[in-house]
Phi, psi and omega in degrees: 000130183292136183283149176282118183238088189299322182298314182295314183295317184291321178296317180301311188280330175297320178290320181295317179299318180296315181295323181274357184048047184299330186258012175299140187294128175285123183260009184291102187283359173284344179268151172292146180271153173214125182248107177254127187221130168256147178300134185282154189273160168272128184282075179282171179285354182265355178075198184281146174238181187293333176297318174300311183304321183291308185296323180289326178294315179300311181299323185290323176299314181301314182294315181295319180300314181293322176302315183290344178262016172090013180269151162274124192245133169257118181223085186260174177209157180197202183219129175273083205262351175274163174145164185295323179304323178294321179295318177297320177299323179295317179298317185288325187258350180072029179236166178284141180303330180299314182296315181298316184290315182296323179291324175293321179299317181295318180295318181293325176300317179294322179292322177295324178295326179297331180289339183089017181294137186267060181276148169276094185292345177295340182258010182303140175223150171235127185294345180270356181277137183305325181293344174265308187288346169306317183274341168296318176293322177301317179291323174304313181298323177299314176300318180297316180298326183270010178074018184257356175241129180211165183239135177206170177282142178210152178280136180228165174281126186235126174259115183291333180282316178281346178058047184208163177276141176244142172289160182304322183287353178263003177258114184243115180054038176080007184237157178291133182295337186269311190243357177067019175281157176292129179271138179239171173263134181227138181270120182230156172289125184226154176266140181229156170246137185281066176293335179296338177296338183250012184306310183292320178292325177293324178290311180299322183296333179300331178289347180257019180235065183294339181266016169263148177301138179304323181299317181293316178299321180293321179294323177291320175303315182295322180294318178292320168063055179289134178224139175248136182183210185234143165273135180235127183255110170271160175234157180244099185305321183288350177246044179058041182054037174306128180282141173234114185259136174240157172248137179218140173273359184233061176297345177294344180260009187302326180287353180261008179292126177240350176199168177229146178237131174245155178292146177304331181276356184304130184297344182277341189301316177304323180289323183297325188257354188300125177080000180266163177299333186279350190304309184300314182296316181294319178295324175295322179296320179298315178300321180296319180293331178297337181271356182254143176283163178299324182295318178297319185288328187256004180298142180296336179277342185291140177291138179277115184239137181208169177221143175284133181279340186092359182249162181228149174254162180258125180295134186290336182254330184255340184076004181293154174280130182243115180298139181256124178247162165247146181211156184292333190273000176255128183246143181292329184277357179242129182065220184260002182081010178211146176225154175263145182259118178237079188296336181290338189227021175214126188297315180298316180296325180296314179299314181295315182294320179297319181297318185255011177064034180273154182298147177234113188241111179281127180238005174230129176244150176306139180295332179219157178091199185289143174289164180296144178289152175242122358279163179293144174259348177200164180289141176262110187246010179274171176284163179181208178239153183285145173219159180052034183232037175060229185294349184267001180305137178085350180280137173303138188297329179296320179292325183290340179305307183283327183293318179292321176300321180296320178296320179298319181292321177299323183272001183059037179241023180142207180147174185289139183205169174241134176233167182227144176291330182303137176244157178302149191275111177281114186252358181285135174226131181273062184229164177271311191278074177195177181284119178300137178284121189280063179232149180233141181249124182239137181296334181268316189260351183078215179280125185231127177290145174292130178304142185299328181291347178264004179281152359278151167284106189280149171289130181283160177264337187271065180241162181246125177256090180242005178073007183255351187193174174290118185301333181297331182287348181271355183260103179294328181292336178274311188292312185281124181210191178240152181285130180291348180266309187252347178083358178284168177300143180208175178230148178279154169298129181259359172282147170253168184274148170310135184290347173296337175299314181302320184273000179276354180215008183300324181295338176280321181297326180302335182287347184205049196294340182263003184291123182266348187254334183220160172303320177185161175269151175304328181292317180292321178295319180294333181288334187234328185283149001278169171296131184279321178221118180248129189235129179180185188279152179294340180295344178260015187301328185257285193297301183301314181293320179294315179296321179294323177294320178298309180303316181299320181292321178295316182286335171295314180298329179278358178079018182266334179233154187272354185228158177249006170233126188281332189233113180294306182237140182236125177244112180260107184285151177284176180277163172260121183252159170218127183059032175085359181237153173300137181298133175199152179298324183295330179268354178063029182241026182279133170244126184274134175300327181293328177293318181291319179299317181297319186277314187244344184100156182292324180302318178296316180297318178297311184299317180297314187289337178272334184267335190291335182195155170303149187297334182272001181254156173297147183245123178271121179293140181214118178298320180292330177294322179294314179297325177295320177297318179296320178296322181294317179297319175299326180292318176295317178305311181295322180301315178290319181297324180299334186245027182302322181296330182296323183281346177277350184259146176268098184248102181289148176287128186265045181070211181294126178298145186265319186284153179296325179294320181292318178298319181293317179295317179297319177296318180297320179299309181294324176298319179293319177300313181299315183293313183294318179301315180293315184295322177282310191282331186248329189243345185054036178258081186290331182294317180286331175295317179294321180300319178295320177296322179296324175295323177295319178298319176299318180295324179291321176294329181276353185287127184290145182299325185282352185285180183304112186283335177295319178293321181296316182297315179298321181293319180293317179296319180296323178303312182296320180294317180296327179281342189306316181295333184275315182233080193292328185285307185294326178291327174296318178295317180293323178299318178294319180295338175281358179084018184277149177271146176071186185271144176295336181279002174244008176282145176294137177295135182295149175248151182264153179256116181301327182292327179292339181279347182282127180281137172284324183226156179220144177270128180234156178276143172247119184248150167240118183052042173085356180252132181292125181241341182197171172233156188216134176261122181230160176293142182293337179260015178294143178286165176301321182294319181293320180293319178298317181297316180298317182297314182291339183266356180291147185299315183294319183290319179301321181294322184282339181254004179301131180082000178249158179262125177280113182274325186199150173231121182253123180248122172254104189308132177075002183229304188200163168235130177241119180262119177264115184216145174211000000 
């Protein structure tokens, strides 16, 4: 018997598939379309890890299964190739990020091919390649033309020593991760996209995504953060009645306001403290806040710290003086940058007021029972009736919510409104390795977009990577240009785009990846979009998926795509764990996919990773589990090899099998087809599909040699076809060894026969007084009387009821007979 040699077999078939272009996208529009997509990888220096192996294996099963079911399938791959790690590598290694990235991309492509993934490599894209980022810039200009891209000042993390902006994750304990300098907040001109214009549509669209995990939809809803309430406008008399607007979901508590808090960054603060005793302390506090990240300031564990400005606002309904404070927990970029303090009816406000000795005024009392104690020992946040609230006294507070908002609107001091936690998307990055923003600044014309015919704005090579500044600013050939409108000297934008931009539309580019004139044509987008199954990690549940949905809606409005939601179904795979922890070098528990492929073959690695757990659950790595998968493949290999002579014979099917063994094997085969089809196509439960195939293998090993050979041959062929999406190389080899023409991956998926699933006989339990005493095999169509007669006539039952009177016989068809006797 020929030995199973995975390395030799896998190398052979990967080369054969490539030469035959087996995985080239089928363009036959008479077939239904299916777009299967896994999130593309970042080409790091470490190559593929087990998380990649898992997501690619899952996606490949989906793609292969759909092809075999008669679909034209788009299954592409690429690289999310821009980003800070490449730039850091360039600084550390003294090479250009392009060189480092392209070498990593090539290595990862080879590793993906080793897995046996059925990608259409003709559609491969890298976001760092000019032929791709040309159209990223093209789309930016589309957003700009539609009024969705704009520039404004914003606070950023600034390292004065490196002379550069830092992402939040690069600030460690308030210091620069690279040089350990104190990080400050600096206001810079930045580019934004108006994602807030689409907040309501992004929220509404989630209700049309039933095949997304509930957890992901909930995370997006929370991120968008829709709130209904009232805007309330206070004024500051000493600053020429400057308005300060707050948003509150509880306008019913407006008469309980005893203080106001504004963000340290609020533009009014310098005027509030100017010339006051508080000025020096408040300005020092502002500088201190600039060194803290938003996460640090708003953490639930962070202490709430504030200072009185010495200024007062005027209450819009009572005219009372309201002291204005600055505090760490209010951010300028969230809400209006100001909040009203109602300590009697808000827990956070109560803690802050108690800490600083601010007044606490209860304006809601329980509708029944004891009134609130004076002074309050905690905030009262339940419903009740208003008190100390002017004309609203005695009104239920829920009713007062809208009534007070209505009064504010009548007085032009606020009114009912809807707000969102979502903020416009800041896309500027002071980095080299990203898509250049295609804008030019002219002293005469201002900000001017680069004409589309001049795209791409290429990344220059003559830059300095010293870690001290944005490298693009060091290239005079890049920065110095001419204005496309007036022809005068001008300078280019030196910011590059957030890399989330690149991944917000790559799935659209795949539909027309070779197009040199447009990102894609509307016709190609209509041919493939939306993605039918999108597979990737839960860590991208909010930003990447939200941004991709935003891009799709904008391009839908522009008439470029036929849908406003990009992904029909979303599968978020769990992590791969070892010893209970996520694999990481720091824990020393990393297992490399390449090591497993080298030792056992890609088919074994795929089978284990698909069998060990449902795809949406975490998977615990098990060396014994890998060995078990290898043994199973060998078991299938031996099973086919044992019957090689059978495949050389022309054995016609002789109608309905006659023997009980043949009928049972045929029933098991059709049962397996039904189970595997359902588990892959409807539930994505690959582990239970594989389990069903394993039961079929057990049935085939138990099948007697003398039984119906036509049924045996059909079942063996069906076994190989059902296994093909999971272990593509070995099944291709076995298919060839059976003497079959063409690829097993182009065979029609088997269908099951409902009639074959019907049992001729069934085993039932025979009970006496509720206890099982025997088992009985009866015809499935036997009548109650026949079943009762058979049960009472068995030798064991007769012996057990001898001398007793049978009072009753209960027959549950297909399950049991219970004899009541005493």
